[in-house]
N, C-alpha and C positions, 0 to 999 in steps of 0.2 A: 503495499500500499504506500501511496505516496503523494504529498500536497504538490508536486511538481509539475501537474500539469498531462503527465502522462498516462495513456489508458491505463484503468486496474478495475478490478470487481469492487472496490471500497471496502472499508473496514469490516463490514459485516460478512461479504463476500470472500474475505481473505482469511477472517480468523474460521470461517467455516471449512476452507480449505485446508488450513493449517492442523486443525482438530481433526481431519479425515486422514493426514497422512501417517503410514506407518513408516517413521523413519527408523534406520538401525545406527546412527550416528547421531551425535550430538546436534542438534538444531538450534542455529544462532539467526534469531529474529532482528534484522535491521530495521530503523525507524529515521524517518527524516520527515522535520516540520518546518514551518516556518514560525513556530513560537513555541514558548515552553510549554503553555497548554496542550498545543500538537502532541509534542513529545511527552507530556502526561499521559495524556487520554491514549495514545499508541502503547506506550509501555504498559499500562493496566490493562488494557484488552488484549494485548497479543504476547507481553511477556511471560506469562502463565503456561503458555502455548512451547516455549522453547527452553532450554537450557542458559542459552545467555542472550542477553540484547546488547547489540551495537547503536550507537547513536551517529547517524550521517550526517555530520556537521560540515563536512568539507566542499560541498557540490557549490562551486562559484555561478552556476546558473540556474540556482532555484527560483529565484525572482523573476529571473528571464522568461525561464520556460514557461512559469505560471502566466505570464503576460500574455503571451503567445498563445496560449489554450483557451481565452476568453475569445 
């Protein structure tokens, strides 16, 4: 799930997909947001479905891609 404007199934769809996975290796959930509230919501919703949460704060194009998608 991302808020960068890329096509995705949204939080509910992604959570359902993660919950149905039968993974054999540790699952890393990577989250990216535009605000602290975005990160908190994503970690609360998706964090319990993986063994580790990665915060993706390094994309220099986040705001630009988001604006292009409007």
